[in-house]
Structures are given as structure tokens and as C-alpha cells.
matplotlib code that plots the C-alpha trace (Angstrom):
import matplotlib.pyplot as plt

x = [114.6, 116.7, 115.9, 112.2, 112.5, 114.4, 111.7, 108.9, 110.7, 111.2, 107.4, 106.5, 108.8, 107.6, 103.9, 104.4, 103.7, 100.7, 99.1, 99.7, 97.9, 94.6, 93.9, 90.4, 89.8, 86.1, 84.8, 81.4, 82.9, 85.4, 82.4, 80.4, 83.5, 83.9, 80.4, 80.6, 83.7, 83.4, 86.8, 87.7, 88.1, 91.2, 90.6, 93.2, 92.0, 94.7, 95.7, 96.7, 100.2, 101.0, 98.9, 101.4, 104.0, 101.6, 100.1, 103.7, 104.7, 101.7, 102.1, 105.8, 106.2, 110.1, 110.2, 107.9, 106.4, 102.7, 101.8, 100.2, 98.2, 97.1, 95.6, 93.2, 91.7, 89.7, 91.9, 90.7, 92.6, 90.4, 91.9, 90.5, 91.4, 88.4, 84.7, 84.0, 86.9, 85.9, 82.3, 83.9, 86.2, 83.2, 81.3, 84.3, 84.4, 88.1, 89.7, 93.5, 95.1, 96.3, 93.5, 93.4, 90.3, 89.4, 85.8, 84.5, 83.8, 80.0, 80.9, 78.8, 81.2, 84.3, 86.8, 89.6, 90.6, 94.0, 95.0, 98.6, 101.1, 101.5, 105.0, 105.8, 105.1, 101.8, 100.7, 101.6, 100.0, 96.6, 96.7, 97.2, 94.6, 91.8, 92.6, 89.6, 87.3, 85.6, 85.8, 88.5, 87.2, 87.4, 88.1, 85.5, 87.0, 85.9, 83.2, 84.2, 81.3, 82.0, 79.9]
y = [48.5, 51.6, 51.9, 51.5, 54.4, 56.5, 55.7, 56.8, 60.0, 60.7, 60.2, 62.4, 65.2, 64.9, 65.2, 68.2, 70.7, 68.6, 68.9, 72.7, 73.0, 71.5, 69.1, 67.6, 64.0, 64.4, 66.4, 67.0, 68.5, 70.6, 71.9, 72.9, 74.7, 76.6, 77.8, 78.7, 80.6, 81.8, 80.6, 78.9, 75.1, 73.5, 69.7, 67.2, 63.8, 61.3, 57.8, 57.0, 56.0, 59.3, 61.3, 62.3, 63.3, 65.4, 67.1, 67.8, 69.2, 71.5, 72.5, 73.2, 74.6, 74.7, 77.6, 80.0, 80.1, 79.4, 78.6, 82.0, 81.5, 78.1, 79.5, 81.4, 78.1, 75.2, 72.2, 68.8, 65.6, 62.7, 59.1, 57.8, 54.2, 54.1, 53.7, 57.1, 58.6, 56.9, 58.5, 61.9, 61.5, 60.4, 63.6, 65.6, 63.4, 62.8, 59.8, 60.7, 61.4, 63.6, 66.0, 69.4, 71.5, 74.8, 75.7, 79.2, 80.5, 79.8, 76.1, 76.2, 76.9, 74.9, 77.7, 75.5, 71.8, 70.7, 67.0, 65.9, 66.9, 70.7, 72.1, 74.9, 77.7, 76.3, 75.8, 79.3, 80.8, 79.0, 79.8, 83.6, 83.7, 82.0, 83.2, 85.5, 82.5, 84.5, 84.0, 86.2, 89.2, 88.8, 91.9, 92.7, 92.7, 95.5, 94.8, 96.1, 96.8, 97.1, 99.5]
z = [79.8, 79.4, 75.7, 76.5, 79.0, 76.4, 73.8, 76.3, 77.2, 73.6, 72.8, 75.7, 74.6, 71.0, 72.1, 74.3, 71.4, 70.3, 73.7, 73.7, 70.4, 71.8, 68.9, 69.0, 67.8, 67.4, 64.5, 66.0, 69.2, 67.0, 64.9, 68.0, 69.4, 66.1, 66.3, 70.0, 69.8, 66.2, 65.1, 61.9, 62.0, 60.7, 60.0, 59.1, 57.9, 58.0, 59.1, 62.6, 61.6, 60.3, 62.7, 65.3, 62.8, 60.8, 63.9, 65.2, 61.9, 61.8, 65.5, 65.1, 61.7, 61.3, 58.7, 60.3, 63.8, 63.2, 66.7, 67.2, 63.9, 65.1, 68.3, 66.1, 64.9, 66.4, 65.6, 64.7, 63.5, 62.5, 62.1, 58.8, 59.7, 62.1, 61.2, 62.6, 60.6, 57.4, 57.8, 58.3, 55.3, 53.2, 54.3, 53.0, 49.9, 50.8, 49.2, 49.5, 52.8, 54.3, 53.4, 55.1, 55.3, 56.7, 57.6, 58.2, 61.7, 61.4, 60.7, 57.6, 54.5, 53.5, 52.7, 51.4, 51.0, 50.2, 49.4, 50.4, 52.9, 53.0, 53.3, 55.7, 53.3, 52.1, 55.6, 56.6, 53.6, 54.3, 58.0, 57.2, 54.5, 56.5, 60.1, 60.2, 59.4, 56.6, 53.0, 51.6, 49.6, 45.9, 44.0, 41.5, 38.0, 35.7, 33.1, 29.7, 27.4, 23.6, 21.8]

ax = plt.figure().add_subplot(projection="3d")
ax.plot(x, y, z, "-o")
ax.set_aspect("equal")
plt.show()
């Protein structure tokens, strides 16, 4: 009985940062929230078995504190083992998991899609680059004309 209580206490402690991060399970709800609040949408498509570990990893990045960056995003984690999750994964054409996608603040353009688990530096770089919810400006390259 004591080991069960310890386990429950450990799970509650582990989930505390996840609750703070406000992850949404429903992609449709997250998409509407993105449009309403004009914030980019961070979607993680993954299996239920790895879900909590992945969300906790994203929510409590050990190398750099990305919690402030995460607050600039609408957050959604879809369980691809459910019928609903499989439909969402198909819509994203995702076949390998986890797949992480960032959608612009108008909820109409996919800004980036990454397959596989992101390390702390990759995650930080993506969160910084897309935090405005707009496509990053691309510098125009000079056109060289030969005469």
C-alpha cells in the first residue's frame, strides 16, 4: 500500500509542470484557441505511452528554461493510438512519432514539422524562431546578371 501511495505521489509531482503548461488534448479546440488569441500552435503527435514523458520534457526543458517561451504558444498533444489521433496524424501526413508541428498564429500555415524526439537545444531553437507565430523573414539573395 505504501509503495502505491509513493507511486501516486510521484505521478502527481511529475504532472505538476504539465498542468501548468496548459496542454490541450483536442486539436480542434487548440486550433480555435490559436485563432482567437493569435498565438502559434505547438502540436505534438505521439503515443499515449510516451505522452507524459514527452510533455514533461518539453514543459521542463533541462538545458534552458523554455517555460516563458511555451507560454507564447497554444499547446496540443494528440494521442495517435486513438481513432481521433490517427485522423489528426493522417491530416498532418505523420507516420513516425513523435512528430512536432508548429502552425502560425492564424492557424492556416504549417511553419515547421519535425519527426523524432527533439533534444533541448533543438526545442529551444524552434520555440525561439517561431514564437511570433509568423513565417520568419527570408533575406532576399542578390540576383547577379551577367552581361
